[in-house]
N, CA and C of each residue as an Amber inpcrd file, in Angstrom:
protein
   210
 117.6590000  20.4570000 -72.7840000 117.7550000  21.7430000 -72.9080000
 117.5380000  22.1900000 -71.3650000 118.3630000  23.0140000 -71.1510000
 117.7480000  24.0590000 -69.9880000 116.7040000  25.1640000 -70.2390000
 116.1330000  25.1390000 -69.1130000 114.8730000  26.6530000 -69.3400000
 115.5380000  27.8000000 -68.3390000 115.4890000  29.0920000 -69.4480000
 116.0840000  30.0730000 -68.2080000 114.9610000  30.3370000 -67.4690000
 115.4830000  30.6940000 -66.1050000 114.0920000  30.8640000 -65.1910000
 114.4240000  32.2820000 -64.7530000 113.4250000  32.9920000 -65.1280000
 113.2520000  34.5470000 -64.7580000 112.8180000  34.8020000 -63.2220000
 113.7940000  35.6070000 -62.4930000 113.9270000  35.6500000 -61.0880000
 113.8650000  37.4630000 -60.9420000 112.4710000  37.6700000 -60.2960000
 112.3080000  39.1760000 -60.1490000 113.3120000  40.0730000 -59.8380000
 113.7100000  41.0390000 -60.2550000 114.5090000  42.2070000 -59.9550000
 113.7560000  43.0120000 -59.0760000 113.5390000  42.6270000 -57.5700000
 112.9280000  43.7130000 -56.7290000 113.4570000  43.3180000 -55.6470000
 114.7590000  42.7830000 -55.4720000 115.3570000  42.9630000 -53.8810000
 114.7310000  41.9230000 -53.1670000 113.7650000  41.2220000 -53.3710000
 113.1590000  40.4790000 -52.3410000 111.7450000  40.9570000 -52.2330000
 111.0040000  42.0310000 -52.8170000 110.0480000  42.9210000 -52.5310000
 108.9960000  42.3930000 -53.1090000 107.7030000  42.2700000 -52.5640000
 106.3720000  41.9140000 -53.5110000 106.2020000  43.2890000 -54.3270000
 105.4760000  43.2280000 -55.3550000 104.8130000  44.2990000 -56.0690000
 103.4530000  44.7450000 -55.0620000 103.3690000  45.8490000 -54.7520000
 101.9600000  46.3230000 -54.3370000 100.6000000  45.7640000 -55.2080000
 101.1240000  45.7400000 -56.4590000  99.5700000  45.8800000 -57.3430000
  99.0830000  44.1100000 -56.9410000  99.9650000  43.4710000 -56.3000000
  99.6670000  41.9680000 -56.5170000  99.3330000  41.7050000 -55.0700000
  99.0700000  42.7300000 -53.9830000  98.7410000  42.2990000 -52.6610000
  97.6350000  43.2130000 -52.0710000  97.1440000  43.3560000 -53.1730000
  95.9080000  44.4990000 -52.8470000  94.6680000  43.7340000 -52.5200000
  94.2140000  42.5390000 -53.1270000  93.1340000  41.9900000 -52.7750000
  93.1870000  40.4890000 -53.1660000  92.4000000  39.9020000 -52.9370000
  92.5640000  38.2880000 -52.8430000  92.0980000  38.2130000 -54.4210000
  93.0950000  37.7810000 -55.4350000  92.9280000  37.5460000 -56.3660000
  92.4190000  35.9220000 -57.0070000  92.0780000  35.7110000 -58.3090000
  91.7770000  34.3390000 -58.1470000  92.9130000  33.1910000 -58.1170000
  94.1190000  33.8930000 -58.0980000  95.5570000  33.1750000 -58.1120000
  95.7040000  32.8970000 -56.9680000  95.5070000  34.2500000 -55.9780000
  95.7850000  33.8870000 -54.7820000  94.8830000  32.9530000 -54.0420000
  93.5180000  32.9280000 -54.1830000  92.6340000  31.7900000 -53.8560000
  93.0600000  30.5570000 -54.2950000  93.6940000  30.6260000 -55.5000000
  93.7550000  29.1820000 -55.7490000  95.0830000  28.7160000 -54.6800000
  96.1420000  29.5820000 -54.7480000  97.2470000  29.1550000 -53.9260000
  96.9250000  28.8140000 -52.3700000  96.2110000  29.6230000 -51.7420000
  95.4900000  29.3350000 -50.4380000  95.0380000  28.1480000 -50.3990000
  94.0420000  27.9570000 -51.3270000  93.1610000  26.6590000 -50.9530000
  94.0180000  25.4570000 -51.1050000  94.9240000  25.6670000 -52.1090000
  96.2790000  24.3740000 -52.2530000  97.2490000  24.3730000 -51.5140000
  96.9890000  25.4030000 -50.1030000  97.9050000  25.5500000 -48.8620000
  99.3630000  25.6080000 -49.6910000  99.4700000  26.1020000 -50.7920000
 100.7000000  26.5720000 -51.4060000 101.6630000  25.7590000 -52.0740000
 100.9660000  24.3440000 -52.0880000 101.2640000  22.8600000 -52.7700000
 101.3240000  23.9110000 -54.0850000 102.9210000  24.3580000 -54.5480000
 102.9720000  24.4010000 -55.9350000 102.9070000  23.1800000 -56.8050000
 103.1140000  22.3140000 -56.4070000 102.8330000  20.9340000 -57.5840000
 101.6200000  20.7920000 -57.9720000 100.3520000  21.4270000 -57.4200000
  99.0270000  21.1060000 -57.7980000  98.7590000  22.5830000 -58.6210000
  99.3080000  23.7820000 -58.5830000  99.2010000  25.1010000 -58.9670000
  98.7300000  25.2600000 -60.8660000  98.1950000  25.9840000 -60.7970000
  98.0230000  25.9200000 -62.6390000  99.2900000  26.7580000 -63.2100000
  99.5050000  27.4610000 -62.1380000 100.9390000  28.3740000 -62.6760000
 102.2480000  27.3350000 -62.9330000 102.2010000  26.7410000 -62.0390000
 103.5390000  25.4000000 -62.0660000 103.2250000  24.5940000 -63.2690000
 101.9750000  24.2260000 -63.7560000 101.1310000  23.4080000 -64.7470000
 101.8090000  24.0850000 -65.9180000 101.7400000  25.6470000 -66.1080000
 102.1020000  26.1880000 -67.0750000 103.4980000  26.3720000 -67.8810000
 104.3370000  26.0690000 -67.1410000 105.4810000  26.0010000 -67.5790000
 106.3620000  27.5410000 -67.9520000 105.6690000  28.5740000 -67.2620000
 106.1490000  29.4110000 -67.0020000 107.5720000  29.8780000 -66.8890000
 108.3970000  30.8230000 -67.5270000 109.5620000  31.0320000 -67.1210000
 110.0730000  31.9640000 -66.0270000 109.2920000  31.9180000 -65.0000000
 109.4520000  32.9190000 -63.8940000 109.2370000  32.0440000 -62.5030000
 109.8080000  32.3490000 -61.3210000 109.3510000  31.8860000 -60.1420000
 108.3510000  32.4040000 -59.5380000 107.1320000  31.3700000 -59.2550000
 105.9420000  32.0900000 -58.9870000 106.4180000  32.7790000 -57.1420000
 105.6350000  33.6230000 -57.0780000 106.0200000  34.4210000 -55.8460000
 104.4980000  34.3600000 -54.7370000 103.6810000  33.6000000 -55.4850000
 102.0690000  33.4670000 -54.9810000 102.3480000  32.8930000 -53.6650000
 102.7960000  32.4800000 -52.9410000 102.9730000  31.8990000 -51.5340000
 103.0850000  33.2550000 -50.6070000 104.1160000  33.6250000 -51.1210000
 104.7340000  35.0850000 -50.2970000 103.3300000  35.8080000 -50.4860000
 102.9850000  36.2900000 -51.5350000 101.6250000  37.1190000 -51.7100000
 100.2760000  36.4780000 -50.9280000 100.1050000  35.5100000 -50.7560000
  99.0270000  34.7930000 -49.8230000  99.4720000  35.4810000 -48.3410000
 100.7580000  34.8970000 -47.9690000 101.1660000  35.6160000 -46.4950000
 101.1350000  36.6610000 -46.2160000 101.4160000  37.7770000 -47.2970000
 101.0250000  39.0660000 -47.0230000  99.1520000  39.5550000 -46.9560000
  98.8640000  38.7680000 -47.8070000  97.1020000  39.0350000 -48.0480000
  96.7290000  38.7650000 -46.4030000  96.7270000  37.4030000 -46.1470000
  96.3450000  37.1310000 -44.9190000  96.8080000  37.8790000 -43.7010000
  97.9310000  38.5460000 -43.6880000  98.4680000  39.2270000 -42.7160000
  97.3780000  40.7610000 -42.8040000  97.1530000  41.3700000 -44.0120000
  96.5770000  42.0700000 -44.1710000  95.3010000  42.3550000 -43.9350000
  94.6050000  41.3190000 -44.6910000  93.2580000  41.3440000 -45.0400000
  92.4190000  39.8870000 -44.1510000  93.3570000  39.1070000 -43.8330000
  92.3970000  38.0340000 -43.1210000  92.1770000  36.8230000 -43.6740000
  92.1880000  35.9000000 -43.6280000  91.4360000  34.6300000 -44.1810000
  90.3750000  35.3540000 -45.1950000  90.3460000  34.8570000 -46.3780000
  89.4990000  35.2190000 -47.7560000  88.2310000  34.3870000 -47.0210000
  87.0800000  34.9460000 -47.6290000  85.5270000  34.7050000 -46.9730000
  85.3160000  33.5310000 -48.2140000  84.4300000  33.3080000 -47.7990000
  83.7940000  31.6990000 -48.1930000  83.3210000  32.5190000 -49.7920000
  82.7030000  33.6490000 -49.8720000  82.4050000  34.1020000 -50.9620000
  83.5720000  34.9000000 -51.9090000  84.4750000  34.6580000 -51.4920000
  85.4940000  35.3240000 -52.3400000  86.4000000  34.6830000 -53.2770000
């Protein structure tokens, strides 16, 4: 049985709400160097395509690398 995968209808744009700060999920992605095979989202069998690697790149360009205390 094939699972349907949800592709966001955003014309390739990321939501401003997920690029405002370093979230726990963004930090996980950053610390995994974008390795989706190790990510908790990938292991959760969600029906959407993860955008977190793109979010991490935006966060790095806007806010810089995350601090140790983040």
